[in-house]
C-alpha positions in Angstrom: 0.0 0.0 0.0 2.9 2.4 0.7 4.1 2.1 -2.9 0.7 2.5 -4.5 0.2 6.3 -4.1 3.8 7.2 -5.2 3.5 4.8 -8.2 0.2 6.4 -9.2 1.6 9.9 -9.0 4.6 8.9 -11.0 2.4 7.3 -13.7 0.2 10.5 -13.9 3.3 12.7 -14.2 4.8 10.5 -16.9 1.5 10.5 -18.8 1.4 14.3 -18.7 4.8 14.9 -20.2 3.9 14.1 -23.8 0.9 16.5 -23.6 3.1 19.3 -22.3 5.7 18.7 -25.1 2.9 18.8 -27.7 1.6 22.1 -26.2 5.1 23.6 -26.5 5.6 22.3 -30.0 2.2 23.2 -31.5 0.2 25.6 -29.5 2.9 27.9 -28.2 4.6 28.0 -31.6 1.3 28.7 -33.3 0.7 31.7 -31.0 4.2 33.0 -31.8 3.7 32.8 -35.6 0.4 34.8 -35.5 1.1 38.5 -35.9 -1.8 40.2 -34.0 -4.4 39.4 -31.4 -7.0 39.3 -34.1 -5.1 36.7 -36.0 -4.6 34.7 -32.8 -8.3 34.8 -32.2 -9.2 33.7 -35.7 -6.8 30.8 -35.5 -8.1 29.6 -32.1 -11.8 30.0 -33.0 -11.3 28.3 -36.4 -10.9 25.0 -34.5 -14.0 25.5 -32.3 -16.7 22.9 -32.7 -19.4 24.3 -34.9 -22.8 23.8 -33.1 -24.5 22.5 -36.3 -22.1 19.6 -36.3 -23.4 18.3 -33.0 -25.7 16.1 -35.1 -22.6 14.1 -35.9 -22.8 12.6 -32.3 -26.0 10.9 -33.3 -25.8 10.4 -37.1 -22.5 9.0 -38.3 -21.0 10.8 -41.3 -23.5 13.7 -41.2 -21.0 16.2 -42.6 -18.7 13.6 -44.3 -16.2 11.2 -43.0 -12.9 13.0 -43.0 -10.9 15.5 -45.1 -9.6 13.9 -48.3 -11.8 10.8 -48.1 -13.0 10.2 -51.7 -16.1 8.3 -50.6 -17.3 10.8 -48.1 -15.3 14.1 -48.0 -15.8 16.4 -45.0 -17.7 19.5 -45.9 -18.3 21.2 -42.6 -16.8 24.3 -41.0 -14.3 22.8 -38.5 -10.8 24.1 -39.2 -12.0 26.6 -41.8 -9.8 29.8 -42.2 -11.6 33.1 -41.5 -10.8 34.3 -45.0 -12.2 31.2 -46.8 -15.8 32.4 -47.1 -14.9 35.8 -48.5 -11.6 35.5 -50.3 -11.1 31.7 -50.7 -7.7 31.9 -48.8 -6.5 29.5 -46.3 -8.1 26.1 -45.5 -11.7 25.3 -46.5 -12.1 22.8 -43.6 -10.3 20.0 -41.9 -11.4 17.0 -39.9 -9.4 13.8 -39.2 -12.2 11.6 -38.1 -15.9 11.7 -37.2 -17.3 12.1 -33.7 -20.0 9.5 -33.7 -20.7 8.2 -30.2 -22.4 5.0 -31.2 -25.9 3.5 -30.6 -25.0 1.7 -27.3 -23.6 4.9 -25.8 -26.6 6.9 -26.9 -29.1 4.4 -25.5 -27.3 4.4 -22.2 -27.3 8.2 -22.1 -31.1 8.3 -22.8 -31.7 5.6 -20.2 -29.8 7.6 -17.7 -31.8 10.7 -18.4 -35.0 8.7 -18.2 -34.0 7.2 -14.9 -33.2 10.6 -13.4 -36.6 11.9 -14.5 -38.4 9.0 -13.1 -36.5 9.3 -9.8 -37.4 13.0 -9.5 -41.0 12.2 -10.2 -41.0 9.6 -7.4 -39.4 12.1 -5.0 -42.0 14.7 -5.8 -44.8 12.2 -5.3 -43.4 11.2 -1.9 -43.2 14.8 -0.8 -46.8 15.5 -1.7 
């Protein structure tokens, strides 16, 4: 038992190191290459999840499968450069893979919501 906690902390620290290196290599360097706060904001928000693509959690391939896929190319807004709509400069969009959760996960989520609703109804009935 004495070795359990230090071993767990060591594992967590070792798992964190690659993420910190990736942050240094990609995020910090990207911030340096951007010239103004406006450009930094445009870069950061270009990778924000577009709300209309949340359908992808429930319907697999709703906006295409991935960028460059000949059978189902991605045509959403994720990764789109700010200038793309007006000047056709930068990237039109980019996605590596879909975000489909799967039917079993969705059924479990709906069951959980249903169970909470039923439990609240029972609590209200008991109070009355």
